N, C-alpha and C positions, 0 to 999 in steps of 0.2 A: 914250489912245484916244478918238476922237471919237464918243462914244455917240449924240449927237443925230443925227449924220449917218447912223449905222448904223440907228437907228430910222426915220429918214425913208426910207431906201432900202427897208427891209423893208415899211414902210407902202405905198409906191408900187407895189411888186411885188404885195403881198397883195390890195390893193383892186382890182387889175386881173384877178384870177383869176375866171373865169366861174362855175365850180361852187363855190358858197359853202356847200354843205351844206343842211340842212333845219332850220328853227326848230322847237324842241320844241312839240308841240301837245297832248300827253296831259295837261298842266296848261293849261287853256284860256287863262288870262291871259298865258302866255308866248308864245302864238301871235301876239299883236298886235305883237311887237317887229319893228322894221325890220331885215331881214337884211343890209342894207348897212352897218350900224354896225360900226366897227372901231376899237379903241383899244389903245394899248400904253404902259405906264409902267414906268420903271426907277428904282430907288433903290440907290445904291452904299453900301458900308460907310462911306465918308467923307462920307455925307449929301448927296451930289449927286443931284439928281432930273432926269429927262428924260421927256418924253412926246410922243406924236403921236396924231392922230386924236381919237376920242371917249373919251379917257382920263379925262375928268372928268364923264362921263354916268353917272348911277346905273343899275344893273341888278340883277336878282335873282341873288344869288350862289349860291343853292341848295346843292349839296353841298360847296362850298368852306367853308361854315360848319361842316362836320363836324370839320375840323381845329381850329378855334377852340373848339368845344364840347369836344372831347377834351382840349385844352390846359387849359381851365378845370377840367374834371373831374379830370384828372391832378394839377393843382396843389393840389387839396384831398384827393384820395384816394390819390395816389401809385400805385405799381405794383399795388396790390390790385385796381384796375379790370380788370386782365388776367385775373383769375380768372373773369370773365364774358365775355371776348372772346378771340378768337384774333388772330394777326398774320400770317396767311397770305393770299396772293391767293386769291380765290374761283374764278377761271376761269369765272365765270358773270355774267350781267347783275346790276346793282346791286339789283334788286328781286326776284331769284329766291328761291324759298322751299324748294325741295327739299332743299338742303344743310342748312338749318336744322333740318328734321325728322330727317334722317339723323344729324346730329351733336348731337342731344339739346338743342337750344335754345341752343347756343353759336355765335354768329355768327363767321364766318371772320375778320373784321377790323372795325375801327370805322368804315370808310368805305363799306361797303355799307349799305343802308337798315336792315336788322335790327340791325347793329352800332351805327349812329348812334342808333337808338331805345333801345338799352340805355344809351348815354351820356346821352341825354335823361332816362332814368329816374334815373340818378345825380344829374343836376342838380335834378330834381324833389325828390329826397330831401334834397339839400343846402340848398336855398334856399326861403324862404317864397314868394318871387315869382321863379321861375327865369327867366321871360321878361324881366322887367325887369333882373334881375341879369346875364343874358347880354348884353343890349343895352348896358348900362353898361360891362361888361367889354370889349366890342369897341370902344366909343367911346374908352375909356381907352387901349387898345392903339394905336389909330389917331390919338389926339390930336385927335378931331373929334366934337363933339356933334351934328353934322348927320346922322349915320347913323340910319336908322329902319327899321322893318318896313313892308312893303307889305301893307296889310290885304286888298286885293283878291286878291293872290296867295295869302295865307294862307287866305282863304276858298275860293279855287279849289282849293288843295291838299286842304283838308278835305273838300270836296264830291266830289272824284274820287280820293281816296287809298285806294281799296279794298284794294289789295295791302299797303299799309302797315298798315291795320287788321288784315288777315290775319296779317302778320308779328308785330304786337304781341300779338295773341291767342295765336299759337303760342308766342311767348316767355313769355307769362304761363302757358300750360299746362305749360311745362317749369320754372316757378319762377324764370325769369330776368328777371322784371319785378316790382318791389316795390311799385309804385304803380298806381292805376287806369289802365286803357288809355287812356281819354279824356284824362286829365290829362297823361300822357306824350306822347301824339300832339299835343296842343295845343302843348306846348313844342316838339316836333320840327317841326311845320308852321310855326310862327312863326320858328323858327331858320332854316329854309330860305327863308323869305320876306324875309329881311334884304336890303335894297338898299344897295349900296355902289358907289363908282367904282373904277376901276383904281388910282388914287392911294391911296384909303383902304385897299384890300386890301393893296397893297404895303407901306404903313406898318404895318398891323396884323400882318403876317407878319415884320416886322423881327426879332422875337425868335428866330425859327427860324434866322436867319442870323447871330445875334449871341449865341450861347451862352446863350439864355434871357432876355436882357435886352431890354426894350422900348425905344421911342424915347427915353424919359426915363432910360435905363440902370437902371431898376428891375428886379430879378430876378423874373421871372414863372414860370420853370421851371428846374429844375436842368439842368446840362449833359448828364447822362445821359438825362433826359426828352426834351430836345431831340434828342439823337442818335437815340433810339428813334422819336420821332414823325417825324423826317425819313426814317428807314429805312422806316417804314410808308407814308409818302407816295411814296417811290420804288417800292416793290413793289406798293402797293395803291391809289394815288391816282387811277388812271384806269380804274376798273372792270376789264373784262377786256381792256384795251389798255395796261396798265402796262408790259409788256415792250416794246411798240412805242415808247412814249414814252421809256423809258430808252435804247432803241436809237437813236432819231432825235434826241432832245434831250439826254439825259444829265444830268437834274437831278431832285431830289425835287420833287414838286408835287402840286397837286390841281385837278381840274376840276369844273365844275358844268353842269347841263343848261341853265342860263341863258346859256351860251356863254363863261363866264369860265374862265381858267386862271391860277393863280399858281404860280410856280416859283422856286427859289432855289439859290444856290451859297453854302454856309456860309463865313462870314468874308469875303464878297465882295459879293453883291448879292441883291436880290429883284426879280422882274419879273412883271408882271401883264398879261395880254392879254384882250380881250373881242371876240368875234365870234359872234353868236347862232346862226349856222348850224352844225348838228352833223353829224358823220359817222355811220355806221351803228352805231358803238359808243357813241354818246352824248357824244362829246367834240367841242369846237369844231374844225371842219375847218381854218379859216384860222388859228386860234390855235395849233394844233400846227405848222402850216407856219411861222408867224412865229417861234416859239420855236426850231424847228430851224435856221432861218436865223440867229437871233441867236447861238446857241452855235457855229455853223459859222463865222460872220464874226468872232466875238471869240475863238474857241478857248478859251472859258471854260465848262467843264462839270466834273463830278466825275470824268470819265474821262480 
């Protein structure tokens, strides 16, 4: 299959679309990104890589980081982390608080903000310097030491993250946060402020398509852990639009409000797209279109 030709065709179609969505502005630093950016990168199981557009331009990965944080926590804590988290779609926006109170401080899943804050709490408990440890973990997965935090975005997140403070304090009130709120949120805000390219994200997610083994064939997760995290990505990876993504694209994946989406077909490939304009549900408008076209053209999805 001529993957490069397919990516080129998708690129040409997507960049010509007039309605590119709306760049996230509730985190002020994200509002400065050029809405015309679009990148697409594919890595196959046999280590072939293909890219088009701005696939080597760093961007804020935001909630994509939640999958990597969960993987790190699960690699140390195992399934015990699920005592503090659910695995069900929330059916609500990622920063919604009502369910958290109704369900006694147990977040519906690890990919909504409250769930990711619980995962950040686990990392703060596990490591003396969780921010440094997480950064080095992601660098190792991607095989790239050039990955860094964007401190301007981290500061912007901290200054405007009132709902995250509310969620963290609510979690604390229910006894589902073991560390000080400020320490946990500092870890969480930094995690979301990680900057990566499509290429780096694709490589770091290789283990989810390779039975838990990273690029160096080192075991990072058990096969059961990979199966479970992939399942959560399929059902919960796109806020309250996960069903639409499964319907249109048919892959496990995760989006972020920075405009990135990573998706994968186990034992086959990982693909990452970046287009900063979002739809009304907070997912990349052109990114979802690009991935729908990719699985349609290649006939390669889990369904």
